[in-house]
Structure formats: C-alpha cells, structure tokens
N, C-alpha and C positions, 0 to 999 in steps of 0.2 A: 477552593478550587486551586490547585497548583499552577504555575506558569507552564504554559504548553507550547512546545514547537511542533508544527506540522510538517512531515517530511512527505513529499510527493514526486512523482517522475514515472516515466514509463517502465514497463516490467524489465527486469534484467539490467537497470541502469546502475544498481549499486545502493539502493535505499538502506539496505540492511547493514552495509559496510559503515555507511556514514552514521546509522543509529547506535552502532556498538562504539564508534569514535566518540560520540556524544556521552555515551555511559561512562566511557573512560574519563572524560573532561568533567564529569560530576553530576550528569543527569541522573535522576533518581529511577525512573522507570521508562522501559522502551515497550510500547504497545504497538504490535503487528497486526494490523487489520487482516491480512491474508492467514495469519494463524488463528485468528478468531474465527474467520470463515470455515477453516479446517474443522474446528470444534463444532460449528453449527451444522456441519455436513454429516455428522456421526450418526449412526442408526438411532431411530426414535426421536431425533430432535424434529420440533415443529418445522424448521426451515427445509430439512430433508424431505420431509413428507409432503410439503407444499410443492417443492421442485419436482417430485415424482409426479404429483397430481398434475402440474402444469406440462411437463415435458415427457411423461410417460415412464413406465417402470424399467425401460432399458437403460436408464441414466443412473440406475442404483446397481451396487454389487450385490452378490449373493446374501451378504451380511446386512444389507440395508444402508450402506454407507452411500453417499453420492460419490458417483465415479467421475471424478473432474475431467479426465481425458474425454470420456463419452459425452459429458456436458459440453466440454469445450468444442468438440466437433460440431455441436449444434449451434452454439450462441457466437462462436468467432467467425462464422459465415453467414449469419443472419442479424442484422442490426436490431429488428424487431424483437428477436428472441432474447438478445443480450438485455434489451430494455425491461422485457418481462422478468428476466432473472434478477436485474438490479432492483427491480421493485419488490421482489421478495427478500433479498439479501441485505440491502443497504439499512433499512430501519432496524433489522435485527443486530447488525454490526454496530449500529450508532449505540443501541441500548448497551451491548457489550462493552464498548469502549468507555461508556459512562461509569459502569460498574468498576472497571479497571481504574479509571482516575479516582474514585472514591477511595482508593488504597495508597494513594500518594499523599504525602503530608503537604499543609498548605504552603510551606515555605519551599518545597521541593520543584523540580524540573520534569515534566513528563514529555516524552516523544511519542507522537502518533504518527505511524508510517502507514499510509494508505494511498493507493494508486489513484482512487477517485476522490481524494480529499477535497479538492476545488469544486468537483461537480456535486458532491453530496453535502450534507449539512455540517459535516465535521470541522470545516474551516472556521466556522464562526466561533469555536471553541478556542482556536489558537491566537496567542499573541503575535507569533511570526510563522510565515509560511515559506518552506525552503523546497526548491526544486533541484532534484538531482538529474543530471543528463550525462550522456556519454555519446560516442559517435554512433550512427546508425549501424555501422560494420560491426564494432563491438557488441551492441546491443542483441543483434541477431545471433552472432557467435555464442554470447553468454546464454541466451536464452536455449538454443539448440543444446548445448553442452549440459546445461543445469537441469532441463526439464525432459531430456532425451526426446526431442522433437524432431521431425523431418524438417527440412528447409521450408516446404510448403505450409506446414503447420504452424512453423514459428512466425512466418511472414502473416500468415491469417490473423495471427493474435496481435502482431506489431500494427497491422492495418486497422484493427479494430480500437485502436487507443487515440485520443485527441492529439493533434500536432503540438509539439512543443512550444511553437511560435504563439499559440493562442494562450498559452500559460504564463508566458513571460512577464506580461503586464500586471498579473494577479499575484505574484510573490514577492517577499522581501529579499531572499537571498537565493543565489543560483550556485550550486556546487557542481563544477565540471569533473566528472570521474572517469574522464578518457586518459589521463596519463598515469603516473605512478602512484602507489598508495601514499608516499611521501607528500606529493603534491596535493592529494586530496585531502590529507591531514592537515596541512598548513590551511587550506581554505576552511575547513571545518572549525579549526582552532580559532581563527579570525572571526568568523560568523558568530561563534559560541560567545566570544569576548564582547562582540558588539550588542548580542542579546542580553546577556548579563548586565551590561552597562546601562542599556535602555530599560531593562525589567529587573531591578535588583530585588532581592529577597525581601519580603515584608518584614 
C-alpha cells in the first residue's frame, strides 16, 4: 500500500487545486472521489440503478444517467434523503478508491480527495489528513460560478455540509485557500515536506 494523504474540506474550497499542487511536488496519483461518483452515475451502473429505485425515475436523464441537479434538489433539502443516498454511494466509492490505490507503487504517494473523508471509512487508509478551507463568502461565490447554481441552491448545498469547526481536531494539516495561489502553494509545500519527513519512502 502506498503512503496516502487524505484531502477533505467543504465543496468549492479548492481541494482540486491543492491536489494538483501535490502532484507537482511529487505525489504519484490523485484520486478524486467526486469523479469516481460521476462514473458510478453512468447508465447501467448498479449505483445508478439503486438511486433510481430509491428516489424515483425522475432523477435519471433520458439516457439513464443520474441527473445530479435533479438528485441534488431532493437530497440537499432533506437530511434523511441525503443519508439514504450516502448509504448507496459511499461503499461503492470506497471500493473504487481501493482499486485506484492498487495501481500506485508501494513507494509512491497517493492523494485521496473526498468531501466525506472523515465521515466515511476512507480516513482510516490515510497516514495524514488535510483540511482545505476558505472564507464562507468565497466558498459561496465559487460554488455558484462553478456549478451554475442559484444562490438559494448553493446555500442549500453548503448548509448540508458539516461545520468546519467540528473537523479541525480530526486533521493533521489545515490549508487556508482564502488568499492567493502563491500563499496556498507555500502552505502545501511546507505540509508536504512535513509529511515526507514523517513518512519517508520505504
């Protein structure tokens, strides 16, 4: 098993940006849990079939793919619906992550980027857990721009996430992505150096 850094943080805080910086610093593989979810939502996938069975056929596109926006309108306004969705998706994502990790060399470093890293079982795989944060105003603006959401839709998604304060005691590094890219890169470089010193290659 390679050495693993777990990246987490609320939606639109900049985890992908930090992941790319870690690849530039020498990490071998970046595993994006959200991208894995996209693949599980494709037509004919067992997860897509179970989601349609649980939430109704209206959450599928005519091609049979999970319509993330239609699903989001249900689960981000109903905590119980969100729990039901996570019970379907999380185990499948966990299996997909393990398959990705099998492709990393034993001496390499893998990055797992997952919003629910700490709440799911994936955190147990990681030698170090990092939390990416930014200001609430930036998070809202980035989410609206990136996902083409209304402010109301974006706020609903942000309210569905756990508070940052609860996560701080559970992580080893905090990367504040509120400032410039250069400031973020300095923090990432320092944290990565600490990780490599603490967990040298076998």
